[in-house]
C-alpha positions in Angstrom: 48.2 102.0 -48.9 46.4 99.9 -46.1 45.6 100.7 -42.4 48.3 99.7 -39.8 51.1 99.7 -42.4 52.3 102.6 -40.7 52.4 99.9 -37.7 55.1 98.2 -39.5 58.2 96.9 -37.8 61.9 96.7 -39.4 62.0 93.0 -37.8 64.8 89.9 -37.7 62.8 87.2 -37.9 59.7 86.7 -39.5 58.1 83.6 -38.1 55.8 85.1 -35.8 54.3 87.2 -38.3 54.2 84.2 -40.5 52.6 82.6 -37.1 50.3 85.6 -37.3 49.3 85.3 -41.1 48.5 81.6 -40.6 46.3 82.3 -37.9 43.7 84.9 -39.6 44.1 82.4 -42.5 42.5 79.4 -40.6 40.2 81.3 -39.4 36.4 80.9 -39.9 34.5 83.0 -37.7 35.4 86.8 -36.4 35.0 84.8 -33.2 38.8 82.6 -34.4 40.8 85.3 -34.3 41.4 84.6 -30.3 93.1 48.1 -31.3 91.9 51.5 -32.0 88.7 51.2 -32.4 86.8 51.6 -35.8 86.1 54.8 -36.3 82.2 54.6 -36.0 82.8 53.9 -32.9 84.9 56.8 -31.8 83.7 59.5 -33.7 80.0 58.5 -33.5 77.6 58.0 -36.1 76.1 61.3 -38.3 73.1 61.4 -39.4 71.4 60.5 -42.4 70.8 62.3 -44.7 67.2 63.9 -44.8 67.1 63.4 -41.0 66.8 66.1 -37.8 70.1 66.4 -36.0 68.0 65.3 -32.5 70.2 63.9 -29.8 69.2 60.0 -31.4 70.8 61.0 -34.3 73.4 63.2 -33.8 74.3 62.1 -30.8 75.3 63.8 -27.6 78.2 66.2 -27.7 79.9 65.5 -24.8 79.9 62.1 -25.8 81.5 63.0 -29.4 84.3 65.4 -28.2 84.6 62.0 -25.8 85.0 59.9 -28.8 87.3 62.4 -30.6 89.4 62.6 -27.7 89.8 59.4 -27.8 91.1 59.7 -32.0 93.4 62.7 -30.1 95.2 60.4 -27.4 95.7 57.5 -29.7 97.6 59.2 -32.2 98.4 62.8 -31.4 98.1 63.6 -27.6 100.2 66.7 -27.7 97.3 68.0 -29.5 95.1 67.6 -27.2 95.5 70.4 -24.8 94.5 72.8 -28.1 91.6 71.0 -28.6 90.7 70.7 -25.5 90.5 75.0 -25.3 88.9 75.8 -28.4 85.6 73.1 -27.0 85.6 75.3 -24.3 85.4 78.5 -26.4 83.0 77.0 -28.5 80.7 76.3 -26.2 81.1 79.6 -24.3 80.9 81.3 -27.7 77.6 79.6 -28.7 75.6 80.1 -25.0 76.4 83.5 -25.5 74.9 83.4 -30.0 71.9 81.1 -28.4 71.2 84.0 -25.5 71.1 87.0 -28.1 68.7 84.7 -30.6 66.4 83.9 -28.2 66.2 87.7 -26.8 66.5 88.9 -30.6 63.1 86.3 -30.9 61.5 87.7 -27.8 61.8 91.5 -28.1 60.8 90.5 -31.8 57.7 89.5 -30.4 56.8 91.6 -28.0 56.9 94.3 -30.6 54.7 92.4 -33.3 51.8 91.4 -30.6 50.0 94.7 -30.1 50.7 95.4 -33.9 48.5 91.9 -34.1 46.1 92.5 -31.7 45.7 95.7 -33.0 45.0 94.1 -36.3 42.3 92.0 -34.8 40.5 94.8 -33.6 39.9 96.6 -36.5 39.0 93.4 -37.7 36.4 92.5 -35.3 35.3 96.1 -35.2 34.5 95.9 -39.3 36.9 98.9 -40.2 39.0 96.4 -41.8 37.8 93.3 -43.6 39.9 90.0 -43.1 41.7 89.5 -46.6 42.6 93.4 -45.7 44.3 91.6 -43.0 46.0 89.3 -44.3 47.2 91.7 -46.7 48.9 94.0 -44.3 50.4 90.8 -42.5 52.0 90.1 -45.5 53.2 93.1 -46.1 54.9 93.1 -43.0 56.3 89.2 -43.4 57.7 90.6 -47.0 59.5 93.6 -44.7 60.9 91.2 -41.8 62.0 88.4 -44.5 63.6 91.2 -46.2 65.5 92.4 -43.4 66.2 88.6 -42.1 67.4 87.7 -45.5 69.9 91.0 -45.1 71.5 89.7 -41.9 71.6 86.1 -42.9 73.5 87.5 -46.1 76.0 89.9 -43.9 76.4 86.4 -41.9 77.3 84.6 -45.1 79.8 86.8 -45.7 81.4 86.8 -42.8 81.4 83.3 -42.8 83.3 82.9 -46.5 85.9 85.8 -45.1 86.9 83.8 -41.8 87.0 80.6 -44.5 84.4 78.5 -42.4 83.8 76.0 -45.1 81.1 73.1 -44.6 82.3 71.1 -47.6 86.0 71.6 -46.5 85.1 70.2 -43.0 83.3 67.7 -44.9 86.5 66.5 -46.9 88.7 66.5 -43.8 86.8 64.2 -41.5 86.3 61.8 -44.3 89.9 62.0 -44.6 90.2 61.3 -40.8 87.9 58.7 -41.0 90.0 56.7 -43.8 93.4 57.3 -42.0 91.7 56.0 -38.5 90.1 52.9 -40.6 93.4 52.4 -42.2 95.5 53.2 -38.6 97.9 55.9 -40.4 98.9 57.7 -37.9 100.7 60.1 -39.7 97.7 61.2 -42.1 95.5 60.8 -38.9 97.6 63.5 -37.3 97.7 65.8 -40.6 93.8 65.8 -40.2 93.9 66.6 -37.0 95.7 69.4 -37.6 93.8 70.3 -40.5 91.0 69.8 -38.1 92.2 72.6 -35.5 93.1 75.0 -37.5 89.2 75.0 -39.1 88.2 75.5 -35.5 90.1 77.9 -35.3 88.4 79.6 -37.6 85.1 78.8 -36.9 85.5 80.0 -32.9 87.0 83.7 -35.0 84.0 83.8 -37.7 81.4 82.8 -34.3 82.9 85.9 -32.2 82.9 88.2 -34.8 78.8 86.8 -35.6 78.2 87.7 -31.5 79.8 91.6 -32.2 77.8 91.4 -35.5 74.6 90.5 -33.7 74.8 92.5 -31.0 75.5 95.7 -32.8 71.9 94.9 -34.7 
């Protein structure tokens, strides 16, 4: 077993280790180790396939909510209060999830830094070759990757349990688009009601995911 394998930590994020391995791979010397508006107007355009959902393409969330609100007010004003309550709840839980993920990233980084520094020191002292260091880092990466995959699998299971289905969500949004374009009030209301139900399921999923991450 290679030196330092006892230092391998159980992590949930592999990114730090990937970066460390890349740094060693790139190093050349030991010193380098250091009417009704149209649907596009009302709902906002979606990013093209392959585009990153940056602010320019994905649109500001508040702007998208405002456009969705316009559709709701035009066709199903009685649903507006429920939509607004769900939006607010989603925003709150997303902020909590983002904070937890950032804490986990920072915690993992703090745990990995002393391992990386120890490997660097051993390489610089000649106790560990560069290739051995890379192998140790790759082994740590694989452990972290396995843990990350386990977490992702658990979250996917939660998503399935709460009926969160991206394809179904896409289909109902397409149905809403068609209904608004056809100015079919009944179909719009039906699609909005289905979207609201999906939002409620998604909120329950995110609450369960938050509990899961809090208990890691």
